[in-house]
Backbone bond lengths (Angstrom), bond angles and torsions (degrees), N, CA, C in turn:
res aa  C-N    CA-C-N  psi(-1)  N-CA   C-N-CA  omega(-1)  CA-C   N-CA-C  phi
1 M - - - 1.464 - - 1.516 108.34 -
2 C 1.334 116.30 130.70 1.463 121.53 -179.06 1.523 109.86 -95.63
3 T 1.305 117.96 139.82 1.454 123.12 177.31 1.520 109.49 -109.22
4 H 1.332 116.29 174.19 1.463 119.51 179.58 1.516 111.22 -63.19
5 R 1.344 116.85 -23.49 1.461 119.37 178.78 1.520 111.85 -71.63
6 D 1.344 116.39 -20.76 1.456 120.42 178.48 1.527 112.48 -84.77
7 T 1.339 116.93 -11.45 1.458 120.65 -178.59 1.521 110.11 -65.24
8 C 1.338 117.07 127.25 1.467 118.74 -176.80 1.521 112.68 -120.48
9 A 1.331 117.66 -25.67 1.467 119.60 -178.35 1.518 109.02 -163.83
10 K 1.316 115.46 166.98 1.457 120.24 173.19 1.519 109.27 -145.70
11 L 1.323 114.83 149.51 1.454 122.33 177.34 1.519 107.64 -109.68
12 L 1.344 116.36 115.80 1.461 122.36 -177.58 1.514 110.10 -96.12
13 T 1.320 117.57 137.54 1.458 121.57 178.94 1.525 109.29 -145.54
14 T 1.325 115.42 155.33 1.460 122.06 175.82 1.520 108.78 -113.05
15 G 1.305 116.68 117.21 1.458 121.32 -177.50 1.506 111.86 -87.03
16 R 1.317 115.13 -169.19 1.451 120.57 178.83 1.525 110.13 -65.86
17 G 1.316 115.66 141.80 1.447 120.10 -178.00 1.508 113.27 81.72
18 G 1.369 116.80 7.45 1.458 120.62 177.34 1.512 114.65 79.46
19 R 1.309 118.26 11.16 1.457 121.02 179.73 1.517 110.62 -76.01
20 R 1.341 115.01 129.12 1.464 120.17 -179.64 1.523 109.91 -94.21
21 D 1.330 115.22 131.97 1.459 121.19 178.78 1.521 109.32 -126.56
22 A 1.328 115.36 159.52 1.467 120.95 178.31 1.518 109.53 -135.91
23 I 1.331 115.69 132.03 1.460 121.92 171.40 1.518 106.52 -99.77
24 V 1.328 116.40 113.37 1.464 121.09 -177.47 1.526 109.22 -88.58
25 L 1.326 116.13 131.96 1.461 122.08 -179.22 1.515 109.60 -109.16
26 F 1.330 115.89 137.44 1.452 121.74 -178.62 1.529 109.88 -113.18
27 L 1.326 114.91 151.94 1.456 121.65 -176.96 1.527 110.65 -60.20
28 N 1.354 114.62 128.86 1.466 122.56 177.34 1.523 113.74 59.65
29 K 1.340 117.03 24.37 1.465 120.53 178.46 1.529 107.52 -131.60
30 P 1.343 118.59 110.17 1.464 120.36 -175.16 1.521 112.38 -67.45
31 A 1.323 115.89 148.37 1.462 122.88 171.27 1.519 107.26 -119.16
32 I 1.323 116.71 159.18 1.465 120.41 -176.16 1.516 109.86 -126.82
33 I 1.343 115.51 129.83 1.458 122.51 170.92 1.523 105.70 -110.14
34 G 1.310 117.13 110.78 1.454 119.27 -171.43 1.518 108.12 67.79
35 R 1.341 116.78 -114.24 1.468 120.70 177.21 1.518 111.81 -110.69
36 N 1.339 117.06 8.61 1.458 120.27 -169.08 1.521 112.22 -105.69
37 P 1.340 118.56 120.29 1.459 120.14 -179.54 1.526 112.57 -81.65
38 S 1.355 115.03 143.65 1.454 121.88 170.25 1.515 107.06 -124.20
39 A 1.322 117.41 145.45 1.459 119.69 -177.36 1.517 110.42 -141.72
40 C 1.343 115.55 139.46 1.457 121.86 173.37 1.520 108.72 -96.99
41 I 1.316 116.54 133.39 1.458 121.06 174.85 1.522 108.03 -134.98
42 P 1.340 118.96 154.54 1.461 120.86 -179.11 1.527 111.36 -66.70
43 A 1.320 114.83 149.22 1.463 121.32 174.58 1.522 108.97 -108.48
44 G 1.318 115.64 156.91 1.461 120.12 -176.99 1.513 114.26 -65.15
45 N 1.346 118.49 -19.36 1.461 121.05 -178.06 1.523 112.57 -92.81
46 G 1.335 117.18 10.03 1.456 120.30 179.42 1.511 113.45 95.29
47 G 1.312 118.36 -9.63 1.458 121.59 177.63 1.519 110.55 -93.30
48 I 1.334 115.81 -146.26 1.457 120.38 -179.76 1.524 109.76 -133.23
49 I 1.316 114.85 160.97 1.461 122.27 167.37 1.522 106.25 -114.96
50 L 1.331 116.33 122.42 1.458 120.83 176.56 1.521 108.01 -100.99
51 S 1.317 116.21 107.32 1.461 122.76 -176.45 1.521 109.58 -101.89
52 C 1.325 115.98 134.01 1.459 121.93 -178.15 1.526 108.29 -132.57
53 K 1.326 116.89 131.68 1.456 121.33 179.84 1.524 109.99 -112.21
54 D 1.334 116.41 124.89 1.461 121.87 178.91 1.529 109.98 -87.81
55 L 1.318 115.64 122.99 1.460 121.34 177.35 1.521 111.31 -118.09
56 S 1.324 116.76 9.72 1.465 120.95 -173.01 1.526 111.70 -82.37
57 T 1.321 115.50 171.41 1.466 121.46 178.50 1.520 111.49 -82.25
58 N 1.340 116.84 -39.01 1.462 121.08 -173.73 1.517 113.59 -92.81
59 G 1.335 117.77 -7.32 1.452 119.74 -178.87 1.514 111.75 81.22
60 I 1.324 115.89 -172.91 1.452 122.79 179.11 1.521 108.60 -132.81
61 I 1.335 116.00 163.21 1.463 121.12 -179.12 1.523 108.25 -117.80
62 L 1.330 116.27 123.15 1.456 122.28 -178.51 1.520 109.77 -97.84
63 N 1.325 116.06 126.28 1.466 123.30 176.62 1.528 113.40 55.11
64 G 1.333 115.24 30.79 1.450 120.70 173.09 1.510 115.92 74.32
65 R 1.340 118.24 3.15 1.471 118.15 -174.48 1.527 114.41 -139.50
66 H 1.323 118.33 -25.57 1.463 119.78 -174.55 1.525 110.23 -110.21
67 R 1.324 115.99 117.20 1.455 120.47 177.13 1.527 109.33 -86.94
68 L 1.324 116.26 130.01 1.457 122.57 -179.41 1.524 108.37 -122.97
69 R 1.333 116.27 141.52 1.460 120.50 -176.98 1.517 111.33 -135.19
70 K 1.341 115.11 137.17 1.473 122.46 171.73 1.524 111.56 47.60
71 A 1.320 116.34 49.42 1.455 119.50 -175.50 1.525 109.90 -142.62
72 S 1.322 115.74 154.05 1.461 121.52 169.52 1.519 108.05 -88.35
73 I 1.322 116.65 132.96 1.458 120.30 -177.43 1.520 109.96 -129.68
74 I 1.316 115.17 164.07 1.455 122.63 174.49 1.522 107.96 -108.71
75 L 1.319 116.46 128.24 1.456 121.73 176.86 1.527 109.04 -99.29
76 M 1.329 116.26 121.93 1.453 120.96 179.46 1.529 109.55 -93.80
77 D 1.311 115.83 165.58 1.459 121.28 179.85 1.530 110.21 -59.78
78 G 1.334 117.21 125.76 1.459 121.75 179.84 1.516 114.64 93.27
79 D 1.337 118.07 -9.86 1.469 120.34 178.24 1.523 110.44 -65.91
80 T 1.317 115.38 150.09 1.462 120.80 173.05 1.522 109.35 -112.34
81 L 1.311 115.38 142.24 1.456 122.91 -179.06 1.523 107.58 -125.44
82 T 1.334 116.28 119.63 1.465 120.67 -176.27 1.520 110.38 -114.71
83 I 1.322 115.56 129.18 1.458 120.99 169.69 1.528 106.03 -87.21
84 P 1.343 119.27 119.67 1.470 121.11 -174.48 1.528 111.93 -49.98
85 H 1.351 114.52 133.37 1.469 122.70 178.72 1.519 111.66 60.46
86 S 1.347 116.49 26.92 1.458 119.71 -179.80 1.522 108.77 -147.92
87 Q 1.318 117.45 -140.99 1.454 122.02 -171.37 1.522 113.34 -84.36
88 T 1.332 113.83 157.28 1.459 122.75 172.64 1.518 108.77 -114.78
89 F 1.341 116.13 133.79 1.457 121.86 -179.54 1.527 109.02 -115.25
90 T 1.321 116.43 136.26 1.460 121.80 175.04 1.520 108.95 -104.28
91 C 1.317 116.73 126.90 1.464 121.97 -176.34 1.530 110.08 -87.88
92 I 1.321 115.81 126.72 1.462 121.86 176.69 1.525 108.29 -122.36
93 H 1.327 117.02 117.62 1.458 121.53 176.91 1.524 109.05 -81.75
94 M 1.319 116.55 127.88 1.456 121.19 177.99 1.532 111.62 -86.34
95 R 1.337 115.51 -24.48 1.466 120.65 176.11 1.512 107.80 -116.43
96 K 1.293 117.25 127.55 1.460 120.31 -177.72 1.516 109.77 -125.47
97 G 1.330 115.47 133.91 1.459 121.05 178.33 1.510 110.80 -82.68
98 H 1.316 114.82 -173.62 1.462 120.44 178.74 1.524 109.71 -70.15
99 Q 1.340 116.22 133.92 1.457 119.50 178.58 1.520 110.73 -72.64
100 E 1.309 115.45 136.33 1.459 121.01 178.74 1.518 109.54 -107.39
101 K 1.303 115.44 148.31 1.452 119.09 175.19 1.521 109.42 -85.18
102 A 1.314 116.50 132.58 1.457 121.47 179.67 1.527 108.75 -90.86
103 H 1.316 117.11 123.69 1.462 120.93 -170.92 1.517 113.83 -66.98
104 I 1.327 117.84 -31.81 1.465 118.17 -175.01 1.522 112.28 -94.95
105 F 1.358 115.93 7.36 1.450 120.04 177.94 1.527 108.76 -123.87
106 D 1.318 115.77 -170.64 1.453 121.02 176.93 1.529 109.56 -53.21
107 P 1.338 118.80 132.28 1.460 119.68 -177.20 1.526 114.12 -66.57
108 T 1.330 118.05 -13.83 1.454 121.20 177.29 1.516 109.89 -96.28
109 P 1.352 119.20 124.32 1.465 120.12 179.69 1.512 111.48 -58.54
110 R 1.317 117.68 141.41 1.451 123.19 -178.00 1.517 110.73 -115.20
111 Q 1.333 115.84 157.05 1.452 120.74 174.59 1.522 110.22 -73.75
112 T 1.332 116.91 -42.03 1.459 121.55 179.86 1.526 109.02 -93.90
113 P 1.335 118.35 124.66 1.468 119.52 -176.50 1.523 112.49 -67.11
114 S 1.317 115.67 142.75 1.459 121.61 173.69 1.522 108.89 -88.49
115 V 1.324 115.62 155.94 1.459 121.20 177.61 1.518 108.40 -132.45
116 R 1.324 116.55 134.14 1.460 121.28 177.12 1.518 108.80 -126.73
117 E 1.313 116.61 130.07 1.466 121.74 179.52 1.524 109.41 -83.51
118 I 1.329 115.74 122.59 1.463 122.00 176.50 1.516 107.22 -128.34
119 G 1.324 116.50 102.47 1.462 120.64 -176.06 1.516 110.46 61.47
120 D 1.322 116.60 -126.81 1.460 121.97 179.54 1.524 112.75 -90.16
121 Y 1.322 116.91 14.30 1.446 120.29 -174.97 1.529 111.25 -119.87
122 A 1.321 115.72 143.13 1.454 122.30 172.32 1.528 106.46 -104.87
123 V 1.324 116.71 106.39 1.460 122.22 -177.35 1.524 108.69 -92.25
124 T 1.332 116.46 125.20 1.461 120.53 -179.20 1.521 110.59 -97.91
125 S 1.320 115.35 165.41 1.464 119.99 178.52 1.525 111.87 -83.60
126 H 1.332 117.97 2.57 1.466 121.26 175.19 1.528 108.81 -65.93
127 C 1.320 116.56 115.12 1.465 121.61 -175.64 1.527 109.90 -93.20
128 L 1.327 116.90 123.37 1.462 122.29 177.81 1.513 112.10 -90.58
129 G 1.328 116.84 -19.94 1.462 120.98 -179.77 1.518 110.03 174.72
130 S 1.302 116.18 157.58 1.462 119.88 179.04 1.517 110.00 -150.52
131 G 1.326 115.00 154.12 1.459 121.59 178.77 1.507 109.93 -140.82
132 S 1.321 115.98 -163.01 1.465 120.65 -177.59 1.525 112.11 -68.35
133 Y 1.340 116.67 -31.45 1.456 119.60 -171.55 1.530 113.73 -117.63
134 A 1.321 117.84 -12.49 1.462 119.01 -172.76 1.520 111.45 -148.54
135 T 1.327 114.70 156.97 1.456 122.63 173.66 1.517 107.98 -127.39
136 V 1.329 117.02 138.69 1.461 121.41 178.18 1.521 108.78 -109.90
137 N 1.335 115.44 120.41 1.455 121.71 -179.48 1.523 111.15 -115.50
138 L 1.313 115.19 154.14 1.450 121.13 176.12 1.529 108.54 -76.74
139 A 1.330 117.16 134.11 1.461 121.76 -179.37 1.520 109.58 -138.18
140 I 1.326 115.79 166.50 1.468 121.65 -179.02 1.519 109.27 -126.33
141 D 1.321 115.87 126.88 1.462 122.59 172.74 1.519 106.79 -82.02
142 T 1.321 116.39 104.46 1.465 120.62 -173.01 1.525 112.64 -72.28
143 N 1.316 117.84 -17.49 1.467 120.63 178.58 1.524 112.44 -87.38
144 K 1.345 116.33 -36.17 1.471 120.56 -175.83 1.526 112.29 -98.83
145 Y 1.335 117.88 -0.20 1.467 122.92 176.14 1.531 112.11 57.87
146 R 1.337 115.81 51.02 1.455 119.53 -179.75 1.527 109.39 -151.72
147 Q 1.314 115.22 158.37 1.448 120.60 173.69 1.529 109.90 -84.48
148 V 1.323 115.71 150.67 1.461 122.35 174.90 1.523 107.88 -137.91
149 A 1.314 116.14 169.38 1.458 121.58 173.49 1.523 108.86 -101.63
150 C 1.313 116.32 130.76 1.468 121.25 179.16 1.528 108.75 -107.68
151 K 1.330 115.70 109.19 1.461 121.25 177.34 1.527 108.03 -91.18
152 T 1.321 116.33 114.95 1.463 121.79 -176.14 1.517 110.14 -108.15
153 I 1.322 115.07 124.47 1.460 121.43 179.62 1.522 108.30 -119.14
154 R 1.311 116.35 125.47 1.464 120.48 178.61 1.517 109.23 -93.53
155 T 1.303 116.59 123.81 1.464 121.33 -179.99 1.526 109.52 -107.64
156 K 1.332 115.22 146.56 1.459 119.82 -177.47 1.520 112.60 -97.75
157 T 1.343 116.28 -32.78 1.461 120.50 -176.70 1.525 109.83 -132.06
158 E 1.302 115.03 171.67 1.465 120.95 176.96 1.528 110.69 -64.29
159 D 1.337 116.71 -36.78 1.462 120.61 178.11 1.524 110.72 -64.55
160 D 1.337 116.01 -39.53 1.464 119.84 177.80 1.519 110.72 -61.03
161 L 1.331 116.06 -41.34 1.459 121.01 -179.56 1.529 110.83 -62.11
162 K 1.341 116.43 -40.96 1.463 119.94 179.69 1.524 111.49 -65.28
163 K 1.337 116.11 -38.31 1.463 119.95 178.75 1.520 111.09 -65.86
164 V 1.336 115.89 -40.56 1.459 120.29 -179.32 1.523 110.95 -66.94
165 Q 1.315 116.40 -35.29 1.458 120.06 -179.67 1.526 112.22 -65.50
166 K 1.331 116.37 -14.46 1.461 120.70 176.55 1.529 110.51 -60.95
167 E 1.333 117.18 -46.15 1.459 120.80 178.09 1.521 110.59 -60.67
168 V 1.333 116.07 -40.52 1.466 120.69 -178.78 1.526 110.01 -63.63
169 Q 1.324 116.32 -45.85 1.462 120.41 -179.03 1.521 111.67 -62.56
170 I 1.340 116.61 -37.12 1.465 120.18 177.87 1.521 110.38 -67.45
171 L 1.317 116.74 -47.65 1.464 120.92 -177.51 1.520 112.61 -63.45
172 M 1.316 116.80 -37.22 1.467 120.13 -176.14 1.525 111.74 -67.72
173 K 1.332 117.72 -18.34 1.463 121.52 178.48 1.524 112.13 -87.07
174 L 1.323 116.78 -9.24 1.458 120.67 -171.93 1.528 111.73 -102.09
175 H 1.318 115.83 127.73 1.469 122.11 178.40 1.529 107.93 -140.02
176 H 1.317 115.13 92.82 1.469 119.98 -176.88 1.529 108.16 -151.09
177 P 1.337 118.57 142.82 1.470 120.31 -177.67 1.519 114.24 -63.14
178 N 1.335 117.95 -17.98 1.462 120.41 -179.14 1.524 112.72 -109.11
179 V 1.327 116.14 19.69 1.466 122.15 175.51 1.523 107.44 -130.24
180 T 1.333 116.79 131.72 1.464 120.25 -178.05 1.523 110.48 -56.54
181 K 1.327 116.00 138.26 1.454 121.11 -172.81 1.520 111.66 -103.56
182 I 1.317 115.95 132.10 1.452 121.28 176.64 1.526 109.28 -85.51
183 R 1.321 115.73 131.80 1.464 121.34 -178.88 1.528 112.74 -95.87
184 D 1.321 115.95 -39.83 1.467 119.47 -174.29 1.524 108.76 -166.25
185 V 1.320 115.75 165.54 1.466 122.35 177.73 1.522 108.23 -137.69
186 S 1.321 116.03 141.24 1.463 120.34 177.82 1.520 108.80 -143.52
187 I 1.334 116.50 137.11 1.461 121.98 175.92 1.518 107.73 -108.42
188 N 1.323 115.81 123.04 1.458 122.01 -177.92 1.526 108.42 -127.40
189 G 1.339 115.86 91.83 1.454 120.18 -175.89 1.526 109.98 65.02
190 R 1.327 116.29 -122.53 1.466 120.60 179.80 1.522 112.11 -88.93
191 F 1.330 116.68 0.35 1.461 120.47 -179.10 1.524 110.92 -99.98
192 L 1.330 115.01 131.19 1.458 120.58 172.64 1.527 107.48 -107.79
193 H 1.333 116.80 122.22 1.450 122.34 -177.86 1.530 109.01 -107.28
194 I 1.321 115.88 122.91 1.464 121.92 176.13 1.525 107.35 -111.57
195 F 1.333 116.69 118.09 1.458 121.68 -178.20 1.527 108.86 -96.47
196 L 1.339 115.18 118.39 1.460 122.15 -172.12 1.522 111.43 -117.94
197 E 1.313 114.64 154.12 1.458 120.56 172.86 1.531 108.96 -56.14
198 L 1.339 116.75 134.32 1.459 121.34 -176.10 1.529 110.97 -87.92
199 S 1.317 115.94 127.65 1.460 121.72 172.56 1.523 107.61 -102.09
200 T 1.333 116.87 124.32 1.467 120.48 -172.55 1.527 113.12 -100.81
201 G 1.327 118.02 4.99 1.460 120.50 -176.69 1.509 115.19 -100.10
202 G 1.337 118.16 6.65 1.457 120.65 -178.39 1.520 112.09 80.28
203 D 1.334 116.58 -163.71 1.463 120.88 -178.05 1.523 110.78 -109.54
204 L 1.313 116.08 163.10 1.456 121.76 -174.31 1.525 111.90 -65.49
205 F 1.331 118.22 -36.14 1.461 120.32 -179.46 1.526 110.85 -60.14
206 T 1.345 116.16 -47.10 1.465 120.27 179.34 1.523 110.63 -65.43
207 Y 1.327 116.21 -37.54 1.467 120.81 179.50 1.532 111.21 -62.22
208 I 1.322 116.38 -41.60 1.469 120.19 179.57 1.528 110.49 -68.79
209 S 1.331 116.44 -49.47 1.467 120.58 -172.79 1.520 112.77 -70.77
210 S 1.350 117.63 -19.86 1.466 120.56 -179.53 1.524 111.87 -102.21
211 N 1.333 117.73 12.37 1.452 121.08 179.40 1.522 109.57 -56.22
212 V 1.350 116.79 131.04 1.462 121.29 -171.60 1.526 112.08 -66.32
213 N 1.319 119.14 -28.33 1.459 121.69 -177.88 1.526 112.33 -89.22
214 S 1.302 116.56 -44.76 1.463 121.96 178.03 1.515 106.96 -165.45
215 S 1.331 115.34 166.05 1.472 118.73 -178.58 1.522 110.69 -81.18
216 R 1.315 115.98 54.33 1.455 122.77 174.33 1.524 107.87 -159.83
217 L 1.310 116.12 165.27 1.452 121.43 -178.42 1.527 109.80 -105.33
218 C 1.328 115.70 157.04 1.463 118.70 175.35 1.531 108.61 -70.96
219 E 1.303 116.59 160.03 1.464 121.16 -174.66 1.525 111.82 -60.79
220 G 1.345 117.23 -39.79 1.460 120.36 -178.89 1.517 112.53 -62.90
221 E 1.347 116.98 -42.92 1.460 120.10 -179.56 1.523 111.14 -70.80
222 A 1.336 116.28 -39.86 1.468 119.77 176.80 1.525 110.36 -61.30
223 K 1.330 117.00 -39.81 1.461 121.27 178.97 1.528 110.47 -63.41
224 Y 1.336 116.37 -42.67 1.470 121.09 -179.06 1.525 111.05 -64.26
225 I 1.345 116.57 -41.75 1.465 120.38 178.90 1.523 111.01 -68.26
226 M 1.335 117.13 -41.13 1.467 120.40 179.17 1.526 111.04 -64.40
227 Y 1.325 116.64 -37.47 1.471 119.89 177.95 1.528 110.01 -58.56
228 Q 1.327 116.84 -44.62 1.469 120.34 178.82 1.526 111.51 -67.51
229 L 1.340 115.58 -40.14 1.462 119.48 -179.82 1.521 110.62 -62.41
230 F 1.336 117.38 -43.09 1.462 120.43 178.87 1.527 111.84 -67.37
231 R 1.335 117.05 -34.66 1.475 119.72 176.24 1.527 110.63 -61.97
232 G 1.337 116.10 -48.10 1.461 120.08 178.93 1.516 111.98 -64.61
233 L 1.336 116.30 -39.17 1.456 120.81 -179.12 1.528 111.21 -67.09
234 K 1.324 116.65 -42.37 1.465 120.22 177.68 1.527 110.72 -61.85
235 Y 1.330 115.41 -38.73 1.471 119.80 -179.65 1.531 110.90 -61.48
236 I 1.351 117.03 -49.07 1.466 117.95 -177.27 1.530 110.95 -72.29
237 H 1.337 117.77 -31.84 1.468 119.77 177.88 1.527 111.04 -68.97
238 D 1.325 116.89 -35.46 1.463 119.60 176.33 1.524 111.56 -62.44
239 K 1.329 115.83 -22.88 1.466 120.97 176.36 1.529 111.55 -95.38
240 H 1.343 115.49 12.35 1.470 122.76 177.55 1.523 111.79 61.27
241 I 1.325 115.96 37.37 1.463 122.00 177.50 1.522 108.09 -118.33
242 S 1.328 117.25 131.99 1.466 121.61 172.97 1.523 108.96 -110.20
243 H 1.325 116.04 144.54 1.468 120.96 -177.93 1.525 111.02 -79.76
244 R 1.322 116.83 -48.54 1.462 126.30 174.27 1.535 114.48 71.46
245 D 1.322 118.33 7.91 1.466 119.24 173.14 1.525 109.90 -150.18
246 L 1.326 115.76 43.74 1.466 120.11 178.45 1.523 109.97 -71.15
247 K 1.322 116.15 125.94 1.461 123.41 175.78 1.528 107.19 -162.89
248 P 1.334 118.57 162.57 1.467 120.01 -175.75 1.533 113.91 -57.28
249 E 1.332 117.05 -30.58 1.467 119.50 179.51 1.526 112.07 -67.03
250 N 1.343 117.33 -22.74 1.464 121.56 -179.12 1.526 112.33 -101.26
251 I 1.328 116.44 16.49 1.457 121.46 173.15 1.522 107.51 -117.12
252 L 1.308 117.29 118.39 1.458 122.51 -173.63 1.519 111.53 -103.40
253 L 1.330 115.62 147.79 1.457 122.55 176.43 1.525 108.39 -96.76
254 C 1.322 116.70 123.87 1.462 120.29 -175.15 1.526 111.74 -60.94
255 E 1.338 116.81 -40.01 1.463 122.32 178.80 1.519 108.74 -144.81
256 P 1.342 117.87 159.62 1.461 119.83 178.06 1.526 111.69 -68.05
257 G 1.330 115.23 162.52 1.453 119.83 174.48 1.513 112.19 116.68
258 P 1.345 116.72 164.87 1.464 121.12 -179.48 1.521 112.25 -70.34
259 Y 1.308 116.25 158.29 1.473 123.37 -179.42 1.538 110.51 49.12
260 P 1.342 115.96 58.77 1.468 119.56 -174.52 1.525 112.99 -78.37
261 R 1.332 115.48 156.80 1.468 119.91 166.48 1.518 106.84 -79.12
262 I 1.324 116.76 132.80 1.471 120.60 -176.09 1.526 110.41 -115.07
263 Q 1.332 114.64 159.05 1.462 121.52 176.60 1.517 109.85 -136.23
264 I 1.322 115.76 137.08 1.463 121.03 173.15 1.527 107.65 -76.68
265 A 1.332 116.59 128.94 1.470 121.18 -175.65 1.530 110.71 -127.45
266 D 1.320 114.66 174.13 1.473 124.21 174.77 1.521 112.30 60.01
267 F 1.323 114.83 82.73 1.460 121.96 -179.94 1.534 111.73 -97.69
268 G 1.331 116.19 28.53 1.465 119.92 -177.58 1.510 114.18 -63.72
269 L 1.330 117.92 -25.31 1.474 121.44 179.85 1.525 111.99 -109.27
270 A 1.320 116.71 9.88 1.467 120.56 -177.10 1.529 110.80 -65.27
271 R 1.325 115.19 157.10 1.464 120.74 -177.37 1.516 110.26 -138.73
272 A 1.306 115.00 131.14 1.467 120.17 172.59 1.529 109.10 -79.85
273 N 1.343 116.61 169.95 1.475 121.20 -176.23 1.531 110.70 50.19
274 A 1.342 114.74 45.14 1.462 121.12 -169.26 1.524 113.61 -71.56
275 Y 1.326 117.72 -6.18 1.466 120.08 176.64 1.526 110.78 -77.64
276 Q 1.333 116.87 -11.17 1.458 120.74 179.87 1.528 110.77 -86.21
277 E 1.311 116.30 145.35 1.459 121.34 178.15 1.523 109.71 -72.55
278 T 1.327 116.53 143.91 1.463 121.28 176.94 1.514 109.87 -127.40
279 L 1.314 116.64 148.79 1.459 122.28 177.73 1.525 111.41 -96.49
280 H 1.336 116.08 -4.56 1.463 120.35 -175.97 1.530 108.81 -99.16
281 V 1.326 116.98 104.54 1.465 121.98 -177.86 1.525 109.75 -82.46
282 V 1.337 116.60 126.61 1.462 121.56 176.52 1.531 108.47 -133.22
283 G 1.324 115.16 169.98 1.455 119.89 177.74 1.517 111.55 112.44
284 T 1.323 115.54 -172.26 1.458 122.90 -179.03 1.524 108.68 -98.76
285 V 1.332 116.96 127.05 1.465 122.14 -169.34 1.525 112.64 -54.48
286 A 1.339 117.54 -41.87 1.465 120.60 -175.92 1.528 113.01 -62.90
287 Y 1.326 117.47 -16.68 1.467 121.33 -177.01 1.521 112.19 -111.49
288 L 1.344 117.83 4.48 1.457 120.76 179.80 1.525 110.60 -78.50
289 P 1.341 117.76 147.49 1.473 121.17 175.26 1.525 109.78 -74.84
290 P 1.329 117.74 168.00 1.480 120.09 -179.68 1.525 113.36 -54.59
291 E 1.354 116.41 -42.26 1.470 117.60 -178.87 1.528 111.78 -66.00
292 G 1.356 116.80 -28.58 1.462 120.44 175.89 1.515 111.48 -70.78
293 I 1.340 116.52 -40.22 1.469 120.97 177.47 1.525 110.42 -63.39
294 L 1.339 117.03 -44.18 1.465 120.67 178.98 1.520 111.37 -63.30
295 A 1.338 116.44 -35.07 1.474 120.26 -178.36 1.523 112.09 -70.88
296 L 1.329 117.39 -17.30 1.463 119.24 177.80 1.523 111.58 -63.74
297 D 1.331 116.39 -32.97 1.466 121.29 -177.40 1.521 113.56 -103.43
298 D 1.333 116.24 2.13 1.459 120.09 -178.76 1.521 108.74 -133.08
299 L 1.318 116.65 104.85 1.465 121.56 -175.34 1.517 112.93 -64.00
300 Y 1.338 117.39 -16.94 1.458 120.52 -176.27 1.534 112.41 -104.94
301 R 1.318 116.43 4.93 1.457 120.67 178.80 1.530 108.80 -99.97
302 G 1.317 117.48 128.83 1.455 120.77 -178.23 1.521 112.48 -107.36
303 Y 1.318 115.32 173.92 1.460 121.83 173.63 1.518 108.04 -151.87
304 V 1.331 116.27 163.46 1.469 122.19 -176.10 1.529 109.01 -109.75
305 G 1.328 115.40 138.22 1.463 120.59 -171.88 1.516 115.16 -68.38
306 M 1.338 118.15 -39.68 1.466 119.75 -174.45 1.527 112.83 -66.66
307 P 1.339 120.98 -47.98 1.465 119.63 173.95 1.530 112.12 -60.23
308 S 1.329 116.33 -33.06 1.467 120.29 177.99 1.525 110.92 -62.28
309 D 1.335 116.98 -40.23 1.469 120.90 176.84 1.526 110.98 -60.49
310 C 1.342 116.01 -39.92 1.470 119.95 -178.85 1.521 110.69 -66.15
311 W 1.335 117.16 -39.70 1.465 120.67 175.98 1.532 109.62 -61.74
312 S 1.333 116.72 -46.01 1.465 121.32 -179.61 1.523 110.84 -59.68
313 A 1.331 116.45 -39.59 1.465 120.52 178.00 1.533 110.29 -62.34
314 G 1.331 116.82 -38.21 1.462 120.31 177.23 1.520 112.15 -63.83
315 V 1.342 116.61 -39.05 1.468 120.41 177.14 1.534 110.01 -64.30
316 I 1.327 116.41 -39.90 1.468 120.59 178.25 1.527 110.63 -61.26
317 M 1.333 116.81 -42.05 1.454 120.63 178.82 1.534 110.21 -63.03
318 F 1.332 116.98 -42.03 1.463 121.90 178.23 1.531 110.05 -59.82
319 I 1.340 116.74 -43.62 1.465 120.88 -179.24 1.529 111.05 -64.38
320 M 1.331 116.68 -41.65 1.475 119.86 -179.53 1.518 111.25 -62.11
321 L 1.332 117.89 -36.97 1.459 121.42 -173.19 1.530 113.29 -88.23
322 T 1.338 117.14 -18.96 1.459 118.93 -173.46 1.518 113.75 -120.89
């Protein structure tokens, strides 16, 4: 039974005769428009992610201008969704997270989203996440009729640009169902835009902590996720690449729902030739192996990235089960 506290969003529409209707969406409970499910799931910033999957023949129209087909999309607060030659729905988020400033747009958050054309992509000011060095915005591939994630990194110097291109070069070599896929790259002045496959199910950390029964997963689901994580990890290790920052926040769920397909994301700290020892310790302390922790206080003590990834994967498994 769903209560008003579970209400996360609603889709407003005006039917024939001017009658206004609302489809109320509840957290972790899919709703269906025609044959197409929509689901609300928690977001890491305290708000929600409203994921919608198009299964129709004619596709759907987002915000009156972008046609999307056979794709999972994210609906942001205020977006409109039109079924061709039929109804238009306006998305209203009932739970809203903290507003983030988008670096490549006006520094003041706006009610109406901005759109900037970058090559074949329409990049919106809808911010999916941000960090010290990058911002991830929702974008639309106008040629392939699908949403993508646009990771924007602002570089200050030519040397910075070369360092950032390291992540791009690593990602472009990777093609695996459990590793986030790079779609395109564009350099616009001091901004480097990396267009990535969009995962609409949020991240693993939020998925674990928002579990309806308890803040842990059942053994079967944890096993299924670990199997995928090890497949992706073996793939990148076979290419002599270490991730060096494996944690639940950097594992994305392709779509909402139980037993999800997952992808390893955020290769900003990844290293090629990962079988070689390094003296430069990076990553998140809680997921570092003992030799990595010891190397933090000893400038002459090294560690190897690939075994470190395996330790981090073990910590992730512990978190899922406990």
